[in-house]
VEXDREN-2710 file (C-alpha; in Angstrom, 1 decimal):
% VEXDREN-2710
k/r/px/py/pz
1/MET/57.8/-30.9/-57.8
2/SER/60.4/-28.9/-57.7
3/ALA/62.1/-27.4/-54.6
4/PHE/63.6/-24.4/-53.6
5/PRO/67.5/-24.6/-52.0
6/PHE/67.5/-26.0/-48.3
7/GLY/64.6/-28.6/-49.9
8/VAL/61.6/-26.1/-48.9
9/PRO/58.8/-26.9/-51.6
10/GLN/57.6/-24.1/-53.8
11/ARG/53.9/-24.3/-53.5
12/ARG/54.6/-24.2/-49.3
13/LEU/56.8/-20.8/-49.8
14/ILE/54.2/-19.0/-52.0
15/ALA/51.5/-20.4/-49.5
16/LEU/53.7/-18.4/-46.7
17/ALA/54.5/-15.6/-48.8
18/LEU/50.4/-14.9/-49.2
19/VAL/50.0/-14.9/-45.4
20/CYS/52.4/-12.6/-45.1
21/VAL/50.8/-10.2/-47.7
22/ALA/47.3/-10.3/-46.0
23/ALA/48.9/-9.3/-42.4
24/ALA/50.9/-6.5/-43.9
25/ALA/47.6/-5.6/-45.8
26/PHE/45.8/-5.9/-42.8
27/LEU/48.1/-3.6/-40.4
28/VAL/48.3/-1.1/-43.1
29/ARG/44.2/-0.6/-42.8
30/GLN/44.5/-0.5/-39.6
31/HIS/47.3/2.3/-39.1
32/HIS/45.1/4.7/-41.9
33/ALA/41.9/4.6/-39.7
34/ALA/44.0/5.1/-36.5
35/SER/46.0/8.2/-37.9
36/ALA/42.4/9.3/-39.4
37/GLY/40.6/9.4/-36.0
38/VAL/38.5/6.5/-36.4
39/ALA/37.3/5.4/-33.2
40/PRO/36.6/1.4/-32.7
41/LEU/33.1/0.9/-32.8
42/ARG/31.8/-0.1/-29.0
43/VAL/28.3/-1.8/-28.7
44/ALA/26.7/-0.6/-25.3
45/PRO/24.9/-3.5/-23.7
46/VAL/21.2/-3.5/-24.1
47/VAL/19.3/-3.2/-20.4
48/PRO/15.8/-3.8/-20.6
49/ALA/13.5/-0.5/-19.8
50/THR/11.7/-0.3/-16.7
51/GLY/8.5/2.4/-17.4
52/SER/7.8/4.4/-14.4
53/ARG/3.9/3.6/-15.6
54/ALA/4.2/0.1/-15.1
55/ALA/6.3/0.0/-12.0
56/ALA/3.5/2.7/-10.5
57/GLY/0.8/0.1/-11.7
58/GLY/2.0/-3.1/-10.4
59/GLY/1.2/-4.2/-6.7
60/ARG/-0.6/-0.8/-5.9
61/ALA/-3.3/-1.7/-2.9
62/PRO/-6.7/-0.2/-3.5
63/ALA/-7.1/3.7/-1.6
64/LEU/-9.9/3.9/1.1
65/VAL/-11.5/7.3/1.2
66/VAL/-12.7/8.0/4.9
67/ASP/-13.9/11.2/6.5
68/VAL/-12.4/12.6/9.6
69/VAL/-14.3/15.0/11.8
70/GLY/-13.9/16.7/15.1
71/ALA/-11.4/17.2/17.3
72/VAL/-8.6/16.8/15.0
73/ALA/-6.1/19.9/13.4
74/ARG/-7.3/19.4/9.6
75/PRO/-10.9/17.7/9.3
76/GLY/-11.6/16.4/5.8
77/LEU/-11.4/13.6/3.4
78/TYR/-8.5/11.5/2.8
79/HIS/-7.1/8.6/0.9
80/LEU/-5.9/5.6/2.7
81/PRO/-4.1/2.7/1.5
82/ALA/-6.2/-0.4/2.4
83/GLY/-5.5/-1.8/5.6
84/SER/-5.0/1.6/7.4
85/ARG/-6.1/1.9/11.0
86/VAL/-8.0/5.3/12.6
87/ALA/-4.3/6.0/14.0
88/ASP/-3.4/6.5/10.0
89/ALA/-6.3/8.6/9.3
90/VAL/-5.9/10.4/12.7
91/ALA/-2.1/11.2/11.5
92/ARG/-3.5/12.3/8.1
93/ALA/-5.6/14.9/9.5
94/GLY/-3.3/16.6/11.3
95/GLY/-3.4/14.4/14.8
96/LEU/-5.4/15.1/18.1
97/THR/-5.9/18.9/19.4
98/ARG/-6.1/19.5/22.8
99/ARG/-9.7/19.3/22.9
100/ALA/-9.9/15.7/22.1
101/GLN/-11.3/12.4/24.0
102/ARG/-8.7/10.5/23.8
103/ALA/-10.6/7.7/25.5
104/ALA/-13.0/8.2/23.1
105/VAL/-10.9/7.0/19.8
106/ASN/-9.7/3.7/19.3
107/LEU/-6.8/4.3/17.3
108/ALA/-5.9/0.7/16.7
109/ALA/-9.1/-0.2/14.7
110/PRO/-9.3/-0.8/11.3
111/VAL/-11.4/1.7/8.5
112/ALA/-13.3/1.0/6.3
113/ASP/-13.9/2.6/2.6
114/GLY/-16.6/5.4/3.0
115/GLN/-16.3/5.8/6.9
116/GLN/-16.7/8.5/9.1
117/VAL/-13.7/9.0/12.0
118/LEU/-15.0/11.0/14.5
119/VAL/-12.9/12.3/17.3
120/ALA/-15.1/13.4/19.8
121/ALA/-14.3/17.0/21.8
122/ARG/-14.1/16.7/25.9
123/GLY/-17.9/17.4/27.1
124/SER/-19.2/17.0/23.6
125/PRO/-21.8/14.1/23.4
126/GLY/-19.4/11.4/21.3
127/ALA/-17.3/12.0/25.0
128/ALA/-20.2/11.5/27.1
129/ALA/-21.1/7.9/25.2
130/ALA/-17.4/6.7/25.6
131/ALA/-17.6/7.8/29.5
132/GLY/-20.6/5.7/29.6
133/ALA/-23.7/7.8/28.8
134/PRO/-26.3/5.8/26.4
135/ALA/-25.4/6.5/22.9
136/SER/-28.4/8.7/21.1
137/ALA/-29.6/7.8/17.4
138/SER/-27.6/12.1/16.5
139/SER/-24.4/10.6/17.2
140/PRO/-24.2/6.6/16.4
141/VAL/-21.3/4.6/17.3
142/SER/-19.4/3.0/14.7
143/LEU/-18.9/-0.9/14.5
144/SER/-15.7/-0.6/13.2
145/THR/-14.3/2.0/15.4
146/ALA/-15.8/1.7/18.7
147/THR/-14.3/0.6/21.8
148/ALA/-16.0/-2.6/24.0
149/GLU/-16.5/0.4/26.1
150/GLN/-18.5/2.4/23.9
151/LEU/-20.5/-0.8/22.4
152/ASP/-21.5/-2.1/26.2
153/THR/-23.7/1.5/26.4
154/LEU/-25.7/0.1/23.4
155/PRO/-29.4/-1.4/24.7
156/GLY/-28.8/-4.9/24.9
157/VAL/-25.2/-5.0/24.4
158/GLY/-23.2/-6.6/27.7
159/PRO/-19.4/-6.4/28.2
160/VAL/-19.2/-10.1/26.7
161/THR/-21.0/-9.3/23.8
162/ALA/-19.1/-6.2/23.0
163/GLN/-16.4/-8.1/23.3
164/LYS/-17.4/-10.6/20.5
165/ILE/-18.1/-7.6/18.2
166/VAL/-14.6/-6.8/19.0
167/ALA/-13.0/-9.8/18.4
168/TYR/-15.3/-10.4/15.3
169/ARG/-14.2/-6.9/13.4
170/GLU/-10.2/-7.8/14.4
171/ALA/-10.9/-11.5/12.5
172/ASN/-12.9/-11.0/9.7
173/GLY/-11.8/-6.9/9.5
174/PRO/-14.4/-3.3/9.3
175/PHE/-17.9/-4.2/9.3
176/THR/-19.4/-3.4/6.0
177/SER/-23.4/-3.4/7.0
178/VAL/-24.9/-3.5/10.1
179/GLU/-26.8/-6.6/9.2
180/ALA/-23.4/-8.1/9.2
181/LEU/-24.2/-8.5/13.3
182/ASP/-26.3/-11.3/12.6
183/ALA/-22.8/-14.1/12.2
184/ILE/-22.5/-12.9/16.3
185/PRO/-23.7/-15.2/18.9
186/GLY/-25.9/-13.8/20.8
187/ILE/-27.4/-10.9/18.2
188/GLY/-30.0/-11.9/16.1
189/PRO/-32.4/-9.8/13.7
190/ALA/-34.7/-9.0/16.8
191/ARG/-31.4/-7.6/18.4
192/ILE/-30.1/-5.7/15.2
193/ALA/-33.7/-4.1/14.8
194/ASP/-33.0/-2.1/17.9
195/LEU/-29.9/-1.1/17.0
196/ASN/-31.3/0.5/13.7
197/GLY/-29.9/4.0/13.8
198/LEU/-27.9/3.7/16.9
199/VAL/-24.9/2.2/15.0
200/VAL/-23.3/2.4/11.9
201/PRO/-20.9/0.4/10.1
END
């Protein structure tokens, strides 16, 4: 193998020359691209799409429809999320008016789908029932919203049984039927028959 001066092999010098030529060609190409105004390609990171439709459907609680009537600012039908209380229904209806009998409304009671929330006005039959007057068929007592004092006015329901009814709905949620009273100790089919027409779920 022939060698150039200084003892460098000819094959190694040729390889070194080829590397220099390739590097020069690359630099010339980059210079032409920059002078032509061609910007280097940039790839944006991929971001997962979060559709509003999917977000809107996830984890949404079923809605309740309640009828708020009586001494409220805006009586009517209202949609409430599951787990709402009478206070939420009254707030959606604009709140209590000055004529409302506050003691006749249990704002902490849970509401059920299809329930009517009655806010009695002072001097009305509903307010009289809250004050201790016997309940009448024209103004049935709601098992899901009535106070223990209101339940105590029902025939055959004393203070102890009234407290049992309140404790039962606090543990199990709003009543879905009058017949559910059968699960409460001290209330049987005969007592439920006596309350027919006087109470609603």
